[in-house]
C-alpha positions in Angstrom: -23.9 -25.4 58.2 -25.9 -23.7 60.5 -24.0 -22.1 62.9 -26.5 -20.1 64.4 -27.9 -22.7 66.6 -25.1 -22.6 69.3 -26.5 -18.2 70.0 -29.5 -18.8 69.1 -32.2 -21.3 70.2 -35.2 -23.5 69.1 -37.7 -20.5 70.0 -35.7 -17.8 68.7 -35.0 -19.2 65.4 -38.4 -21.1 64.3 -39.8 -17.2 63.8 -37.3 -16.0 61.4 -37.1 -18.8 59.4 -41.1 -18.6 58.6 -41.2 -17.9 54.7 -43.8 -15.9 53.3 -45.7 -16.7 50.2 -46.6 -12.8 49.8 -43.2 -11.3 50.7 -41.7 -13.6 47.9 -44.4 -12.4 45.8 -44.2 -8.9 46.7 -39.9 -9.5 46.7 -39.7 -10.4 42.7 -42.9 -7.7 41.9 -40.4 -4.8 43.4 -37.6 -6.0 41.4 -39.4 -6.2 38.3 -41.8 -3.1 39.3 -38.3 -1.2 40.1 -36.3 -1.9 37.0 -40.5 -1.0 34.9 -40.1 2.3 36.9 -36.1 3.3 35.9 -37.6 2.5 31.8 -40.5 4.7 32.4 -38.1 7.7 33.8 -36.1 8.0 31.4 -38.9 7.5 28.5 -40.9 10.8 30.6 -37.7 13.0 30.9 -35.5 11.5 28.2 -32.0 13.1 29.3 -28.4 12.0 30.0 -29.0 12.4 33.6 -31.7 10.0 33.2 -30.4 7.7 31.0 -27.8 6.9 33.4 -29.6 7.0 36.4 -31.9 4.1 34.5 -28.7 2.0 33.7 -27.1 2.5 37.4 -30.8 1.3 39.2 -31.4 -1.3 36.0 -28.1 -2.6 36.9 -28.4 -3.3 40.7 -32.1 -4.5 40.7 -30.0 -7.3 38.3 -28.6 -7.8 41.4 -31.6 -7.8 43.0 -32.8 -10.9 40.5 -29.5 -12.6 41.5 -30.0 -12.0 45.3 -34.5 -13.5 45.0 -32.3 -16.3 43.0 -30.0 -16.8 46.0 -32.9 -16.8 48.2 -34.8 -19.5 45.6 -31.9 -21.5 46.3 -31.9 -21.6 50.4 -36.0 -22.6 49.3 -36.5 -19.4 50.8 -38.3 -17.3 48.6 -41.4 -19.0 48.8 -42.9 -21.9 51.9 -44.3 -24.1 48.2 -40.6 -25.9 46.9 -42.6 -26.0 43.4 -42.9 -22.4 43.3 -39.7 -21.5 45.0 -37.9 -23.2 42.1 -40.2 -22.1 39.6 -40.3 -18.2 40.2 -36.5 -18.9 41.7 -35.2 -20.3 38.1 -37.4 -18.3 35.3 -38.2 -15.0 36.3 -34.3 -14.1 38.6 -32.2 -16.3 37.2 -32.8 -17.3 33.6 -33.3 -12.9 33.1 -29.6 -12.6 34.0 -28.4 -15.9 32.1 -28.1 -18.2 35.7 -29.4 -21.2 36.5 -30.9 -22.0 39.5 -29.7 -25.7 39.9 -26.4 -25.3 39.1 -25.8 -22.0 41.6 -27.6 -23.9 44.6 -25.3 -26.8 44.5 -22.2 -24.5 44.2 -23.9 -22.3 47.1 -24.3 -24.7 49.8 -20.5 -26.4 49.2 -19.6 -22.2 49.6 -21.7 -22.5 52.9 -20.4 -25.9 54.5 -16.4 -24.8 53.5 -17.0 -21.2 54.6 -13.4 -19.8 53.9 -11.7 -23.1 54.1 -9.8 -24.7 51.5 -12.5 -26.8 50.6 -15.1 -23.1 49.8 -15.3 -22.6 45.8 -15.0 -19.1 46.8 -12.2 -18.9 48.5 -10.4 -18.1 44.7 -12.1 -14.8 45.3 -11.8 -13.3 48.6 -7.9 -14.6 49.2 -7.3 -11.7 46.5 -8.2 -9.1 49.3 -6.6 -6.9 50.9 -5.2 -5.7 48.0 -3.3 -2.6 46.2 -5.2 0.0 45.5 -4.5 0.8 42.1 -5.6 -3.2 41.9 -8.9 -2.1 43.3 -9.2 0.8 40.7 -8.5 -1.3 37.8 -10.6 -4.1 38.3 -13.7 -1.3 38.8 -12.6 0.3 36.2 -13.4 -3.4 33.7 -16.7 -3.4 35.3 -17.4 0.1 34.3 -16.5 -0.1 31.4 -18.3 -3.4 30.0 -15.0 -4.7 30.0 -15.3 -8.0 32.5 -18.8 -8.6 31.6 -17.7 -8.6 27.6 -15.1 -11.3 28.8 -17.5 -13.2 31.0 -20.4 -13.2 28.9 -18.1 -15.1 25.6 -16.2 -16.8 27.8 -19.5 -18.3 28.6 -20.9 -18.4 25.3 -17.6 -20.2 23.9 -17.3 -22.6 27.0 -21.5 -23.6 25.5 -20.0 -24.5 22.2 -17.3 -26.8 24.0 -19.6 -28.4 26.4 -22.5 -29.2 24.4 -23.8 -32.6 24.9 -21.2 -33.8 27.2 -23.2 -33.3 30.4 -20.4 -34.8 32.5 -18.4 -31.4 31.4 -20.6 -29.2 32.0 -21.7 -30.8 35.7 -18.1 -30.5 36.6 -17.7 -26.4 35.0 -20.7 -25.6 36.9 -19.3 -24.4 39.9 -16.9 -22.1 38.1 -19.7 -20.7 36.1 -22.5 -20.1 39.5 -19.6 -18.1 41.2 -20.4 -15.4 38.9 -23.7 -15.8 38.6 -23.1 -18.0 35.1 -25.2 -20.9 34.0 -23.3 -23.4 33.0 -25.1 -23.9 29.0 -25.9 -20.7 28.5 -28.4 -21.6 25.3 -31.3 -22.4 28.0 -31.2 -18.4 29.7 -30.2 -16.4 26.5 -33.6 -16.8 24.7 -35.2 -14.9 28.4 -32.7 -13.0 28.7 -32.5 -11.8 24.3 -36.4 -11.5 24.9 -36.7 -9.0 27.7 -34.5 -6.9 26.1 -36.9 -7.7 22.9 -40.0 -6.3 24.7 -38.3 -3.4 26.4 -37.1 -2.3 22.7 -41.6 -2.9 22.0 -42.1 -0.4 24.5 -39.4 2.0 23.8 -37.2 2.6 21.1 -35.4 0.1 19.0 -32.1 0.4 21.7 -33.9 0.6 24.3 -33.4 -3.1 25.0 -29.2 -3.1 24.5 -29.4 0.2 26.5 -32.1 -0.5 29.5 -30.6 -4.6 29.9 -27.7 -5.6 28.3 -25.9 -2.5 28.7 -26.6 -2.6 32.8 -25.7 -6.1 32.6 -22.7 -5.4 31.1 -21.5 -2.6 33.2 -23.3 -1.9 36.7 -24.3 -5.2 37.1 -20.6 -6.2 37.6 -19.6 -3.7 39.5 -22.1 -4.5 41.9 -21.4 -7.9 41.9 -17.5 -7.3 42.9 -18.1 -4.8 45.8 -20.5 -7.3 47.3 -18.2 -10.3 47.0 -15.3 -8.4 48.4 -17.8 -6.6 50.9 -19.2 -10.4 52.1 -15.4 -12.0 52.7 -13.0 -10.0 50.9 -10.3 -9.1 53.7 -11.8 -11.5 56.3 -10.4 -14.4 58.5 -9.8 -17.7 56.6 -10.9 -19.7 59.7 -14.3 -21.7 60.9 -15.0 -18.7 62.8 -18.9 -18.0 62.1 -17.8 -13.9 63.5 -14.8 -13.4 61.5 -14.7 -15.3 58.6 -17.7 -12.7 56.5 -18.9 -9.3 56.9 -21.8 -7.5 57.8 -22.3 -4.3 56.0 -24.2 -1.4 57.1 -26.1 0.2 54.2 -28.4 3.7 54.2 -31.5 4.2 51.4 -29.0 4.7 48.6 -26.8 1.6 49.5 -29.7 -0.1 49.1 -30.9 1.6 46.0 -28.1 1.1 44.1 -25.7 -1.5 46.0 -26.9 -3.5 48.1 -30.6 -4.7 47.4 -32.8 -7.0 49.9 -30.9 -7.0 52.5 -27.9 -8.7 51.3 -25.7 -6.8 53.7 -26.7 -8.6 56.1 -24.0 -11.3 55.1 -23.0 -12.8 58.7 -26.4 -13.4 59.7 -27.0 -15.3 56.6 -24.1 -17.7 57.0 -25.5 -18.0 61.0 -28.7 -19.5 59.7 -28.6 -19.6 55.8 -32.2 -20.7 55.4 -33.9 -17.6 57.2 -35.3 -15.3 54.6 -33.7 -12.1 53.7 -36.4 -9.4 55.4 -36.3 -11.5 58.6 -32.2 -10.7 58.6 -32.5 -7.3 60.6 -34.3 -9.0 63.3 -31.1 -11.7 63.4 -29.2 -9.2 63.2 -30.9 -7.0 66.4 -30.8 -10.2 68.4 -27.6 -10.8 68.1 -26.4 -7.4 69.4 -29.1 -8.0 71.7 -27.2 -11.0 73.3 -24.0 -9.4 73.5 -22.2 -10.6 70.7 -21.4 -7.3 68.6 -18.2 -7.1 70.0 -17.3 -10.6 68.2 -19.6 -9.9 64.9 -16.8 -8.9 62.2 -19.1 -5.6 60.5 -18.4 -2.4 58.8 -20.0 1.2 59.1 -20.7 1.7 55.3 -19.4 -0.4 52.0 -16.7 2.4 51.7 -15.4 0.9 55.1 -15.4 -2.4 53.9 -13.7 -1.4 50.8 -11.0 0.3 52.5 -10.5 -2.5 54.3 -10.0 -4.7 51.2 -7.4 -2.3 49.8 -9.6 0.6 48.6 -8.1 3.2 50.3 -7.1 7.1 49.2 -3.1 7.5 48.1 
């Protein structure tokens, strides 16, 4: 589960794997602060442009919360395990209807069996490359809310079916975790709705729907799909750690709207999964310095990664 040990020495790995509580606090505060600033922007200058921008930025930061929960799943958000799990659960996972424990179990299985028949994520990546028309339909469903509504409806119905059945909940946890969903919705729903209510109390009655529920049902679903495609879509179905995952280079706009908190360095993350996200660029540079760049599957942009997966002009 740590293929990077074959290419990096213990002395090189140790500083990369060093966690910082201060950085953990900063990342969580930055994510929530960006959400607050997006809402404030619309409050100060209410118009269609600031409305759309707020929805997009908040949706990207909902993905940011998912990424920070992912950090917590690897015990990389804070040095202290209790603090790591507490913040990862209640400030990152529950607000987006996710559950840390279920996600951790599923995700570590993904790392152990990446792009093999036992990988729980293979069902997502094996669909690519696909046709331009297929990707266009997927993105349209995401951006119009159909994907989000379908998944939320399924999550609600499944929570009713699984109520009180611990064995069934455990068996279903992996399927839910693929898309950052809690198998028991009722534990997370009060947090999700509480945030929407708080936003409405700060502004107008409809703000919670517009600036928490709407981003969740639309932009969050879209960037979650883009992230999944870029990471493993149209990569090798093999155990080669340089070819079964992709790192995608991202500029400031992509980092703001699509790839928060260094999530684009996915190949490096798979090399050594407990390295905190903010140290992944250093690992990327170190691998390049070792002359491994030619072996690494990388894309110069998210547009290029999507084109590899099928988003080509017609």
